[in-house]
Steps between C-alpha positions, in 0.01 A plus 500: 500500500707793636711336774788623714677214666709544819680197627750455783594315816308513828527833681610695193195724523330371190140534626529852642698623197250342258208656683659841476585460134151399422365806685711737313433346159121456558529123469383220726726321745501122496690316780575136396636422840176600650315236301755229608458616851120479481520150370734407786270665762207302354704173535607577857145566607350202321671187625510350143818309397789722374506334165473704176173353383334553838632860523379589155163339561470698820592824322206436259245406758571768775559693260828676514490800268619843415232773509562826319413792723584824323857453382597240757447113485382388849564131602188329638449159641142370528380853440704658776763765452824337617740789414623509860465131588733390222791683658485294818825310593334165458422582139853629437650170640309284255438710180835409331405119528150553355646731222752239402227253385472511108114450506456783745719729292303419181178586682632827643655601164166448327326710768759780453456507122126515535528785769730697276254485210222663717678834528454727197818707545741234605674355806819505701564153620755394765633159587790254426420372153281773347743598226630147434178283516181682571536793252809420293381751235490799744641801345645620824690253736684606809696279735516690823748402764709632793765377731404226747560741790275766348228253418503365858471872635207578269324175584543570870355853476212355289409235747589678823763251590809583703756725320794429734793294380353170618160572372622603157726186487190282561304671229786472249527131581136466411545688177806294416299182543215644283749604231648159493159329466389743234818478293551116515150382432454299177204697365534878420798572734581856608713646219503831302359473149768544228348832400424624850655833625697429824438760764703477821314719750740452792606865486183642340223684693155354456375796280808473289459140407141558429585800276745289302248227426226756415735678257613190303132376498376823351763477224440135424115520515466856351314613809451878530639662820155645574320179484180502705549341841 
């Protein structure tokens, strides 16, 4: 499979960057975090015990799935588009706990690999262990990061949170907790793959960071600049 893996910490702009890279290259965008969030949303609305076995069983029965619409994989729960609902604060507060469960990660990773195989041209996948665990053989691996302050600013703008000093401090504290949870978990901790290209986007404009990934992807995957979008 033709896979471009973009990993990085919370608030680094992985999903928006991956979406733009996919659009420029004529590939599909696959957001692994969206699937974890969809599983978490299903759990919160179900009342089942928050155990790995119960969560995976629920994901099968609802079902939780990724539906390919054009070049975008849309998360669904029980046949309902949850693209907006999975961004609610209650989901954000619980998703790290759900994602830390090995059985849940195995289920999500299997779904991601099956989804990637559906698209004939290839996928741009973003997450926290895409290049290390999910697609370790991906020919393009990018670890996207930025300073804590910049990530807090971007997340605040994305969610509509306060952007004054106190508001940014609160968002940064939330991101710090998420980083700690993701980096210290036993299974698939957040870390760059040994062969990943580190891209610090703190001082880069959005278009510039997208262009850099597009350029290196075209070289690595032998994609023509005039690929049909």
